[in-house]
C-alpha positions, 0 to 999 in steps of 0.5 A: 400875592396880589400887589396893591397900588399904594398911591391912595395911601400916600395921598391919604397920609398927606391929606391927613397930616395937612388937614386940608385937601387944598394944601394936600393937593398943592404938595402932590401937585394934583387938583383938590377934586381929583385928590378928593376922588382918590380918597373916596375910592380908598375908602370905598376899597377899605369900607371905612370912613377915614376922614370927616370932612366939613366946609371948614375942616378935614379931620381923621376918623378913629380908623383914619388915625389908626391907619395914619399911625401905621402907614406914616412911618413906613412912608418916611422910611421909604423916602429916607431910603430913596434919599440914601439911594440918590446919594449913592448915585451922586457918591458911587459906591460898590466893588469893581472887579477887573482882570488884567495882565501883570504889566497892565495892573503895574503900569496902567491901573496901580498908578491911576488908583493911587489918585482915584481911590482917596477921593472915592472911599466907598468904592473897592477895586478888585484886580486879578492878574491873569495872562489869559483872555478871560471871558469877563461876563462869564467869570463875573468881572465888571471889566478887563484890560487888554492891548487894543488889538486883543479887545473883542469887537462887541466890547465897549473899549476905553483907552487908558494909555498911550501907545506901547513898545517893547525892548530887547535887553540883556546886562553888559555882563551877558554881552561881554560873553555873547556879541550883541545881536544886529538882526533878529536872526542872530537871536538863535545864538543867544539865551533868551528868557522866555514867557509862557502865556496861556493865551498864546498856547505856550511860549510867547514869541517875540514880535519884531518888525522893521519897514513892514517886515515882520519877524517872530522870534522864538529863542531858546534859553534855560529860563521861562517865567510868567512873572514880569518881575523874575524876567527883569531880575534874571536879566539884571543877573546876566542870565540872558536876553529878554523882551519886555515893555519898554517902560519897565526897562528904561531906568535900567538902561539909563543907569547902565545896568541894561543894554538895549538891542534891536531897537529899530525892530521894536515899533510902537503899537496900541496900548491898553484898553479898558473894556466891558459888555454894555453901558446898559449894565455899567454901575455908577462906580465903573462909569467913574472909574472908566472915565477917570482912567480914560487916556487923553493925549496931551 
């Protein structure tokens, strides 16, 4: 279907309502002569006289009045909708879909959303907890959250938290039965509560490091989870030693329910980043959320 250029119709509507080429030209920011030519071209295209011109006034003909009654409400609707879209730009709305690991969702996203969402009631955030390195484009996500070193180089990455650290912990009751390990090698004598992650193709190995020396611990044990809460609960129950993000166990270490070991083998590493493909594809809601989440060191 051939698409018409409706600029001349919009110009006619202004002239017909103002009943003046001079006032209409000022409103449209064109010269009166250019506007007059636009209306002549429209009349020639339609084969109808739309305006009756005299030296003192401009009035619509019968055909002009009929056309004005038809098109004026349509242009008003278009202007109202454009204004509404402008409000969406100023007041972002829509759904932001994010994939993240369980700890990232709990420690980085949830506390921030508690502060963010009340100010933006038209934004909805959907978080899918997934331990795999999801292809966010193929799976229809707007963004993902991963450790800094896990983000692909072609992605835009926004840091959303400080450096992180892991902790090796067990309950006092457990260490009454098994002597606390002094070195990573001592872990072979312990019951490890492990994690299965699809990203790593099996049971997640514990990454320990001291003075540039890296050691991967693959301890044996009776329990394997893909849930942070279940690992913590089982550790508190005295069923083994586990390796968890430090922030999740510090309160239990402080009140004596957990004992930390091998602390000098747990260095800091880059924290979580929000990542997405391109700023050109960024929705206003995602742009606002990304800026809100951005970590600014204090």
